[in-house]
C-alpha positions as semicolon CSV with decimal commas, in nm:
position;residue;x (nm);y (nm);z (nm)
1;M;2,652;0,767;1,714
2;R;2,478;0,558;1,974
3;I;2,100;0,606;1,994
4;G;1,950;0,613;2,342
5;E;1,676;0,762;2,554
6;N;1,840;1,105;2,556
7;N;1,883;1,156;2,180
8;Y;1,641;0,938;1,983
9;I;1,386;1,220;1,925
10;E;1,657;1,452;1,794
11;Q;1,795;1,174;1,573
12;L;1,446;1,099;1,437
13;G;1,429;1,464;1,336
14;L;1,755;1,413;1,146
15;H;1,605;1,099;0,984
16;N;1,855;0,862;1,139
17;E;1,722;0,510;1,071
18;E;1,878;0,379;1,390
19;A;1,653;0,615;1,585
20;L;1,350;0,460;1,413
21;I;1,478;0,113;1,504
22;Y;1,509;0,233;1,864
23;V;1,145;0,356;1,856
24;I;1,033;0,020;1,718
25;D;1,221;-0,166;1,992
26;I;1,087;0,052;2,273
27;Y;0,734;0,137;2,152
28;G;0,660;-0,136;1,892
29;G;0,461;-0,353;2,132
30;L;0,254;-0,057;2,250
31;L;0,182;0,053;1,894
32;K;0,085;-0,296;1,783
33;S;-0,147;-0,347;2,080
34;I;-0,323;-0,014;2,018
35;I;-0,367;-0,096;1,650
36;S;-0,483;-0,451;1,726
37;K;-0,741;-0,318;1,971
38;H;-0,901;-0,110;1,696
39;L;-0,849;-0,346;1,402
40;F;-0,934;-0,676;1,572
41;A;-1,191;-0,748;1,299
42;M;-0,928;-0,698;1,027
43;P;-0,618;-0,887;1,141
44;D;-0,474;-0,877;0,790
45;K;-0,453;-0,496;0,809
46;I;-0,267;-0,469;1,143
47;E;0,086;-0,498;1,002
48;E;0,004;-0,258;0,718
49;C;-0,133;-0,005;0,966
50;L;0,172;-0,045;1,192
51;N;0,398;0,031;0,897
52;D;0,189;0,340;0,818
53;V;0,217;0,455;1,180
54;L;0,594;0,420;1,176
55;L;0,614;0,607;0,846
56;N;0,390;0,877;0,989
57;I;0,615;0,910;1,295
58;W;0,920;0,924;1,068
59;E;0,775;1,192;0,842
60;N;0,602;1,404;1,108
61;I;0,846;1,398;1,399
62;S;0,876;1,774;1,362
63;S;0,515;1,813;1,481
64;F;0,598;1,643;1,814
65;D;0,606;1,899;2,098
66;E;0,765;1,781;2,423
67;S;0,593;2,057;2,618
68;R;0,246;1,927;2,524
69;S;0,286;1,553;2,589
70;S;0,533;1,272;2,624
71;F;0,666;1,091;2,318
72;K;0,492;0,774;2,433
73;N;0,153;0,948;2,443
74;W;0,219;1,113;2,106
75;V;0,301;0,785;1,927
76;A;0,004;0,618;2,099
77;A;-0,224;0,891;1,962
78;V;-0,073;0,855;1,615
79;A;-0,138;0,479;1,626
80;K;-0,492;0,521;1,754
81;Y;-0,595;0,773;1,490
82;R;-0,425;0,583;1,208
83;A;-0,613;0,268;1,314
84;I;-0,939;0,463;1,315
85;D;-0,856;0,590;0,965
86;Y;-0,810;0,228;0,856
87;L;-1,149;0,139;1,003
88;R;-1,311;0,418;0,805
89;K;-1,123;0,324;0,489
90;Y;-1,207;-0,046;0,504
91;R;-1,552;-0,023;0,665
92;Q;-1,729;-0,113;0,340
93;E;-1,506;-0,419;0,296
94;L;-1,566;-0,522;0,656
95;Q;-1,944;-0,491;0,621
96;R;-1,944;-0,688;0,296
97;V;-1,742;-0,968;0,454
98;N;-1,974;-0,980;0,756
99;I;-2,282;-0,995;0,534
100;E;-2,124;-1,276;0,330
101;D;-2,042;-1,466;0,651
102;I;-2,401;-1,428;0,768
103;L;-2,535;-1,551;0,435
104;L;-2,298;-1,848;0,441
105;S;-2,396;-1,941;0,797
106;Q;-2,764;-1,914;0,705
107;G;-2,696;-2,138;0,406
108;D;-2,539;-2,394;0,641
109;I;-2,847;-2,384;0,866
110;M;-3,075;-2,426;0,565
111;S;-2,874;-2,721;0,433
112;E;-2,881;-2,884;0,779
113;Q;-3,260;-2,843;0,786
114;I;-3,293;-2,992;0,437
115;V;-3,075;-3,292;0,527
116;S;-3,266;-3,339;0,851
117;Q;-3,597;-3,331;0,663
118;E;-3,470;-3,581;0,404
119;I;-3,358;-3,818;0,681
120;S;-3,695;-3,782;0,852
121;D;-3,881;-3,853;0,525
122;E;-3,661;-4,156;0,456
123;M;-3,720;-4,289;0,806
124;E;-4,097;-4,245;0,770
125;S;-4,100;-4,440;0,444
126;L;-3,895;-4,721;0,602
127;L;-4,125;-4,744;0,904
128;A;-4,443;-4,726;0,693
129;C;-4,457;-5,105;0,665
130;L;-4,497;-5,137;1,044
131;S;-4,808;-5,111;1,256
132;E;-4,859;-4,791;1,454
133;R;-4,760;-4,964;1,777
134;D;-4,438;-5,107;1,629
135;R;-4,354;-4,774;1,466
136;S;-4,389;-4,605;1,806
137;L;-4,167;-4,873;1,958
138;F;-3,893;-4,816;1,699
139;L;-3,909;-4,439;1,740
140;K;-3,883;-4,459;2,119
141;L;-3,589;-4,698;2,108
142;Y;-3,384;-4,572;1,812
143;V;-3,475;-4,203;1,776
144;E;-3,554;-4,099;2,133
145;E;-3,294;-4,352;2,260
146;K;-3,499;-4,457;2,559
147;P;-3,391;-4,768;2,751
148;I;-3,593;-5,088;2,711
149;E;-3,702;-5,079;3,077
150;E;-3,858;-4,736;3,032
151;I;-4,032;-4,836;2,708
152;S;-4,161;-5,150;2,879
153;Q;-4,321;-4,947;3,158
154;E;-4,449;-4,679;2,921
155;M;-4,615;-4,920;2,676
156;G;-4,719;-5,183;2,932
157;M;-4,527;-5,463;2,756
158;K;-4,280;-5,719;2,880
159;K;-3,920;-5,685;2,762
160;T;-3,937;-6,018;2,577
161;V;-4,243;-5,899;2,384
162;I;-4,060;-5,578;2,291
163;Y;-3,756;-5,774;2,169
164;N;-3,982;-6,003;1,961
165;R;-4,166;-5,706;1,805
166;L;-3,833;-5,534;1,727
167;S;-3,698;-5,850;1,565
168;R;-4,010;-5,899;1,349
169;G;-4,016;-5,528;1,265
170;K;-3,654;-5,534;1,152
171;R;-3,730;-5,831;0,925
172;R;-4,028;-5,645;0,773
173;I;-3,820;-5,330;0,718
174;R;-3,534;-5,531;0,563
175;K;-3,779;-5,712;0,331
176;Q;-3,946;-5,381;0,232
177;Y;-3,609;-5,214;0,170
178;L;-3,477;-5,499;-0,047
179;S;-3,796;-5,511;-0,255
180;E;-3,779;-5,133;-0,313
181;R;-3,413;-5,157;-0,423
182;E;-3,493;-5,434;-0,673
183;A;-3,782;-5,239;-0,825
């Protein structure tokens, strides 16, 4: 027997599998979109819920009443309420996962702050061998990434003087670093 728009509900009542395949072909996209709308936070449960909806339609087709609503509205309601049941069922799991994600993201922020602090401490110890003026010069150029022209105007120094101070400062830092490594 050929399943079509005129007989699929009757054939579902007789538990004809081809009628269920027809329902999946016609209403599968609708059912999946309704379920996905409700279970967007649990994508791994969408297929499982869809299978439960189809089983529910299969087992409870006798409760469908054409005089009350269309088949499309009935299956949409079945999908909606089954998805809500899944939300209730897996709410605890969802909350636990969200809390774990929050803790992990906070851990990432903390580790970034620790690394940033370590870099800052290391930089301070490297620049400790310089005078205050040279230290300020290095910070403006290499940390704040200001152009030489701007630093020249800001500090009231010629560019050649800045380049000489940077060169001498680099030599001092290199010498300090090598002596610390040998010790």
